[in-house]
NUVEXBA-52190 format. One record per residue (C-alpha): residue in one letter; x, y, z. Coordinates in steps of 0.02 Angstrom, whole numbers. Each point is the difference from the previous one (the first is absolute). Example, Ala and Ser with C-alpha at 12.3 -4.5 7.8 and 13.67 -1.06 7.14 Angstrom:
  type    east   north      up
     a     615    -225     390
     s      69     172     -33
//
This chain:
  type    east   north      up
     m    -865    -872     732
     g    -130      30    -129
     d     -63     117    -133
     k     -61     128     126
     e     179      43      49
     l      52      25    -182
     v    -152     107     -38
     w      30     104     158
     a     183      26     -48
     l     -57      55    -174
     k    -131     120      67
     t     119      78     126
     g     147      11    -120
     d     117    -104     107
     m     126     -43    -136
     d     107    -113     109
     e    -151    -103      52
     v     -62      -9    -180
     k     169     -65     -58
     a      -1    -129     141
     k    -172     -62     -50
     l      21      -5    -190
     g      17    -188       9
     a    -189      -2      19
     d    -111     -23    -152
     k     -25     179     -58
     n    -153     -48    -102
     q     -94     -80     145
     t    -145     102      65
     g     -25      44     182
     p    -161      -9     100
     d     -59     161     -80
     g      19     -74    -175
     i     143     109     -60
     t     176     -50     -47
     a     157      70      79
     f      32     102    -158
     e    -174      76       9
     a      25      42     184
     a     164      89     -32
     e     -18     187       8
     r     181      50     -36
     e      78     -16    -172
     e     162     -67      76
     i     -94    -149      72
     k     -96     -31    -160
     a     166      -4     -92
     l      60    -137     117
     l    -153    -104     -37
     k       5      10    -189
//
């Protein structure tokens, strides 16, 4: 598994998947150059990443 899965979970708002993947480095950027926090569109997910 990689960063793409975490970013996808963040973008789609899949809270269970985000929680499962939080062991990943949240500050690492994906292929598009943005972090998981920047990719998050929902405030609930951003709160998990703070």
